[in-house]
N, C-alpha and C positions, 0 to 999 in steps of 0.2 A: 627388785631382786627377790626371788622366792626365799622362804624361810626353811622349807623342807629340804633335807639333804639330797634326796633323789631328784627333786626338781632343780636344784642347783647344778647337779651333774648333767641333767638333760640340757640345760641352758648352755653349758660349756661344750657338750658334744655337738649340739645343734650349730653353735658358732663355728666349730671346726669343720663340720660337714658343709656348711654354707660357704665357707671360704674356699674349700676344695672344689665344690661344684662351680662356684663363680670363676675360679681359675681355669677349669676345664672348658667352660662355656666361652670364656674370653679368648682362649687360644684357638678354639674351634672357629669363632667368629672372625678372628684375625686371618686365619688360613682361608676362609671363604671370601673375605674381602680381597685378599691378594689374588685369588683365582679370578674374581670379577674384574679386577684391574687388568689382569693379563689377557682375559678374553677381549676386553675393549681395546687393548693396545696391541699385544703380540700373541696371536693364537698358537704359535709354535711352542712358546714357553708354557702356555696354559695346560698342555697335556701333562707335564710334570706336576704342575700345581693341582691338577684334577686328582692325581694319585694321592697327593698329600692331603687334599680335602677329604677324600674317601677314608683315608686312614684316621684323620681327626674325628670324623663322624663315627667311625667304628669304635674308636677309643671312648667317645662320649657314651655310646650305647653300652660298652663293656663296664663303664663306671656307674651306669644307672642314671646318668644325667639326662639322656635323651631316649625316647622310646624307639624301638627298632623300626617300626613302621614310619615314623617321622624321619629317621635317618635314611631309610630306603627312598622315601619320597624326595628328600633333598638331593640324594645322589642321582636319581633319575632326572631331576630338573637341571642339575649341573651338567650332566652328560648331554642332555638335549640342547642346552645353551652352547656348549662347546661345538656340537655338531652343526648347529645353526651358524655359528661364527666361522667355521671352517669352510662353509659353502660360499 
């Protein structure tokens, strides 16, 4: 534990931010896993989960957890996977 007052505060702030970022990443990953399961099982339900996945990715970008280009890449791959499963 640091002795300097500002360093102590930075440790606390970083812990809070880390917890928040992990929570956002975890919920995003859960949504993406649900989408993957739906594509494998029932493609009709996957369309609704695709929208939820897009929303989760956009929220992660808005919170600064994920880069916008990374989210765009993931969204394109999800849409491609759904289109492939529909055929």
